[in-house]
C-alpha positions as CSV (number, residue, x, y, z in Angstrom):
1,M,31.8,17.5,-8.5
2,K,28.1,17.1,-7.5
3,T,25.5,14.6,-8.9
4,I,22.2,13.4,-7.9
5,Y,21.4,9.7,-6.8
6,K,18.8,8.2,-5.0
7,N,16.9,11.5,-4.5
8,E,19.9,13.0,-2.8
9,I,22.9,15.3,-3.6
10,Y,26.2,13.5,-3.6
11,E,29.8,14.5,-3.9
12,V,31.5,12.4,-6.5
13,I,34.9,11.3,-4.8
14,G,36.2,9.1,-7.4
15,I,35.5,7.0,-10.3
16,S,37.2,3.8,-11.6
17,P,38.4,3.2,-14.9
18,M,36.0,1.9,-17.5
19,D,36.0,-1.9,-17.8
20,E,35.5,-4.0,-20.9
21,D,31.7,-4.2,-20.1
22,N,31.5,-0.2,-20.2
23,G,31.0,-0.3,-16.4
24,C,32.7,1.5,-13.4
25,Q,32.4,2.2,-9.8
26,V,31.5,5.6,-8.7
27,T,32.6,6.7,-5.1
28,L,30.0,9.0,-3.5
29,R,29.4,11.0,-0.2
30,S,25.9,12.1,0.6
31,D,25.8,15.8,1.2
32,R,22.9,15.0,3.9
33,T,24.4,12.1,5.7
34,G,28.1,12.0,5.0
35,R,27.9,8.4,4.0
36,V,30.2,7.2,1.7
37,A,29.6,4.2,-0.7
38,A,30.9,3.0,-4.1
39,E,28.0,2.5,-6.6
40,D,28.1,0.7,-9.9
41,A,27.7,2.8,-13.1
42,L,27.5,2.8,-16.7
43,C,30.1,4.4,-18.6
44,H,30.4,5.9,-22.0
45,D,33.4,7.7,-23.9
46,G,31.4,9.1,-26.8
47,A,32.0,12.6,-25.5
48,G,36.0,12.4,-26.0
49,H,36.3,11.3,-22.2
50,P,34.6,8.6,-20.1
51,L,31.4,9.9,-18.6
52,A,29.7,8.0,-15.7
53,F,26.1,7.4,-15.3
54,L,23.9,6.6,-12.2
55,P,20.4,5.5,-12.3
56,L,18.1,8.3,-11.4
57,G,14.4,7.3,-11.4
58,I,12.3,10.4,-11.9
59,T,9.1,11.3,-14.0
60,D,9.3,12.5,-17.4
61,G,8.3,16.0,-16.4
62,Q,11.2,16.1,-14.0
63,T,13.7,14.7,-16.8
64,L,12.5,17.6,-19.0
65,A,13.2,19.9,-16.4
66,L,16.6,18.7,-15.8
67,I,17.3,18.8,-19.7
68,R,16.3,22.5,-19.8
69,E,18.8,23.2,-16.7
70,F,21.5,21.3,-18.5
71,D,20.8,23.4,-21.7
72,T,21.2,26.5,-19.6
73,W,24.2,25.5,-17.9
74,Y,26.0,24.5,-21.0
75,A,25.1,28.0,-22.5
76,N,26.9,29.6,-19.6
77,T,30.1,27.7,-19.8
78,G,31.9,29.9,-22.3
79,Q,33.1,27.0,-24.3
80,D,33.2,26.7,-27.8
81,L,29.9,24.8,-29.4
82,R,32.0,21.9,-30.7
83,D,33.6,21.3,-27.4
84,W,30.8,20.5,-25.4
85,A,28.1,19.6,-28.1
86,A,28.9,15.7,-27.9
87,E,28.9,15.7,-24.0
88,F,25.5,17.7,-23.8
89,Q,24.0,15.4,-26.4
90,L,25.2,12.1,-24.4
91,I,23.8,13.7,-21.2
92,V,20.6,14.3,-22.5
93,R,20.2,10.9,-24.2
94,M,21.2,9.3,-21.0
95,L,18.8,11.4,-18.9
96,L,15.9,10.2,-21.3
97,C,17.1,6.6,-20.5
98,G,16.9,7.3,-16.8
99,Y,20.6,8.1,-15.9
100,M,22.3,10.9,-14.3
101,V,25.8,12.0,-15.3
102,A,28.2,11.9,-12.5
103,N,31.4,13.8,-14.0
104,P,30.5,16.2,-16.8
105,Q,33.9,17.9,-18.0
106,Y,32.4,21.3,-18.8
107,L,30.2,22.1,-15.9
108,E,30.7,23.1,-12.3
109,L,27.6,21.8,-10.8
110,D,28.3,22.3,-7.1
111,E,26.6,25.7,-6.9
112,V,23.6,25.1,-8.8
113,I,22.6,21.3,-8.7
114,G,21.5,21.6,-5.1
115,P,18.8,24.4,-5.4
116,V,17.5,23.0,-8.7
117,W,17.1,19.4,-7.4
118,E,15.3,20.6,-4.5
119,T,12.7,22.2,-6.7
120,I,12.5,19.3,-8.8
121,K,12.5,16.8,-5.9
122,G,9.7,19.0,-4.3
123,D,7.7,18.7,-7.6
124,R,8.1,14.9,-7.5
125,E,7.0,14.6,-3.9
126,S,3.9,16.8,-4.5
127,M,3.1,14.9,-7.7
128,G,3.3,11.6,-5.7
129,K,1.0,12.9,-2.9
130,E,-1.3,13.9,-5.5
131,A,-1.0,10.6,-7.1
132,D,-1.7,9.0,-3.8
133,K,-4.6,11.2,-3.0
134,T,-6.2,10.3,-6.2
135,M,-5.6,6.5,-5.7
136,E,-7.1,6.8,-2.1
137,S,-10.2,8.7,-3.4
138,G,-10.7,6.2,-6.0
139,K,-10.6,3.3,-3.5
140,E,-12.9,5.1,-1.2
141,R,-15.4,5.9,-4.2
142,K,-15.3,2.2,-5.2
143,L,-16.0,1.1,-1.4
144,K,-18.9,3.5,-1.3
145,E,-20.3,2.2,-4.6
146,R,-20.0,-1.6,-3.2
147,L,-21.5,-0.5,0.0
148,E,-24.5,1.2,-1.8
149,A,-25.0,-2.2,-3.9
150,N,-24.9,-4.3,-0.5
151,Y,-27.3,-2.0,1.2
152,E,-29.8,-2.0,-1.8
153,E,-29.7,-5.7,-1.9
154,Y,-30.3,-5.9,1.6
155,I,-33.4,-3.6,1.5
156,R,-34.7,-5.7,-1.4
157,Q,-34.5,-8.9,0.7
158,L,-36.4,-7.1,3.5
159,R,-39.1,-6.1,1.3
160,Q,-39.8,-9.9,0.5
161,K,-40.0,-10.9,4.4
162,P,-43.4,-11.2,6.3
163,E,-43.9,-8.4,8.8
164,E,-43.6,-10.5,11.8
165,E,-40.1,-11.6,10.9
166,L,-39.1,-7.8,10.3
167,I,-40.1,-7.2,13.8
168,G,-37.6,-9.9,15.0
169,M,-34.9,-8.4,13.0
170,A,-35.2,-4.8,14.6
171,S,-31.8,-4.8,16.0
172,E,-30.2,-6.1,12.9
173,I,-31.9,-3.5,10.7
174,A,-30.5,-0.9,13.2
175,A,-27.1,-2.2,12.9
176,V,-27.1,-2.2,8.9
177,N,-28.4,1.1,8.8
178,F,-25.9,2.6,11.4
179,I,-22.9,0.8,9.6
180,Y,-24.1,2.0,6.2
181,G,-24.4,5.4,7.3
182,E,-21.1,5.9,9.1
183,L,-19.1,4.0,6.2
184,G,-20.7,6.1,3.8
185,V,-19.5,9.3,5.3
186,E,-16.7,10.4,2.8
187,G,-13.1,10.4,3.9
188,A,-14.2,9.0,7.3
189,F,-12.5,5.6,7.0
190,G,-10.5,5.8,3.9
191,E,-7.5,3.9,5.6
192,Y,-9.6,0.8,5.7
193,A,-10.7,0.9,2.2
194,D,-8.2,-1.7,1.0
195,Y,-9.3,-4.2,3.8
196,L,-12.9,-3.8,3.0
197,L,-12.7,-4.0,-0.5
198,L,-11.3,-7.5,-0.3
199,F,-14.9,-8.6,0.3
200,E,-17.8,-9.1,-2.1
201,N,-20.1,-7.6,0.7
202,P,-18.1,-5.4,3.2
203,L,-21.4,-4.3,4.8
204,E,-22.0,-7.6,5.8
205,V,-18.9,-8.3,7.3
206,V,-18.6,-5.1,9.2
207,C,-22.2,-5.4,10.5
208,D,-21.8,-9.2,11.7
209,T,-18.4,-8.0,13.8
210,W,-20.3,-5.0,15.2
211,Q,-23.2,-7.1,16.4
212,E,-20.8,-9.5,18.1
213,Y,-19.3,-6.6,20.1
214,E,-22.9,-5.4,21.1
215,G,-23.6,-9.0,22.1
216,F,-20.8,-9.0,24.3
217,R,-22.1,-5.7,25.7
218,Q,-19.1,-3.8,24.6
219,R,-21.4,-0.7,23.5
220,D,-18.7,1.4,24.4
221,K,-16.7,0.5,21.3
222,E,-16.5,2.9,18.6
223,L,-16.6,1.9,15.0
224,E,-13.1,3.2,14.5
225,Q,-11.9,0.7,17.1
226,V,-13.8,-2.1,15.6
227,L,-12.3,-1.4,12.1
228,W,-8.9,-1.3,13.5
229,S,-9.1,-4.6,15.3
230,M,-10.9,-6.1,12.1
231,K,-8.1,-5.2,9.8
232,D,-5.4,-5.9,12.4
233,M,-6.7,-9.5,12.7
234,G,-7.8,-10.2,9.2
235,T,-11.5,-10.7,10.4
236,G,-13.6,-12.3,7.8
237,I,-10.8,-13.3,5.4
238,G,-11.5,-16.9,4.6
239,D,-15.0,-16.8,6.1
240,Y,-16.7,-14.5,3.7
241,P,-16.8,-14.4,-0.1
242,K,-13.9,-12.4,-1.6
243,A,-14.6,-9.5,-4.1
244,A,-13.0,-11.5,-6.8
245,Q,-15.5,-14.5,-6.2
246,A,-18.5,-12.2,-6.5
247,G,-21.4,-14.2,-7.8
248,E,-19.8,-17.6,-7.4
249,G,-21.5,-19.9,-5.1
250,T,-24.2,-17.3,-4.1
251,Q,-26.3,-17.1,-7.4
252,G,-29.9,-17.9,-6.4
253,Q,-29.2,-17.9,-2.6
254,G,-29.5,-14.2,-2.0
255,V,-26.9,-12.2,0.2
256,V,-27.3,-13.1,3.9
257,M,-27.0,-10.2,6.2
258,C,-25.9,-10.2,9.9
């Protein structure tokens, strides 16, 4: 008998008797690796014989897809409705609770469970990738918005400075404009969004570090390398205001860049 467990197809080798706590152990062999393991399971005998259930952990959509498959499989067993209705109802109820049956009496799942699960599993991976993509794009959008706010504040401060001071800030201004332009490119540095969003002013943090590299005449350093090094070493953490501390201790002081 085949079942699904931990996103794989397993052969059910054996099931221990149900104990007084409605538990049992199911011995499984992975179709993919051949690994054999005994796993704890829930047991119910409401269908006229004990059924063992293993945790499944799938989405609501995939649960519905499996229920539809079980409905089709039971319709093709040739059994009288009264014979399998209780078992079908129990299997569906447990699926809705997140558990997959390991030993249905009226089904021979070996030929059908594999192809069906590969389809459902593929849908799961696809949905997971889409969710990850959406989450990443959300972080990038949030980072872009924060960078825009940092840059606007920086420009506002520049406008308040006398001309002779601005002349002396030429290299700093060039660095800020460069960093802002590069980080603002959609999808360019998305892998660093989590790290940069730790800071109230990520533009300042990156700008300071970039100018340090320039000060050491490491002009051959690409921004990608600088960001990787910053994230790897945790540059700025503890030295710059965190995002959660925005506005604390800085009100009335302005934002100091580079």
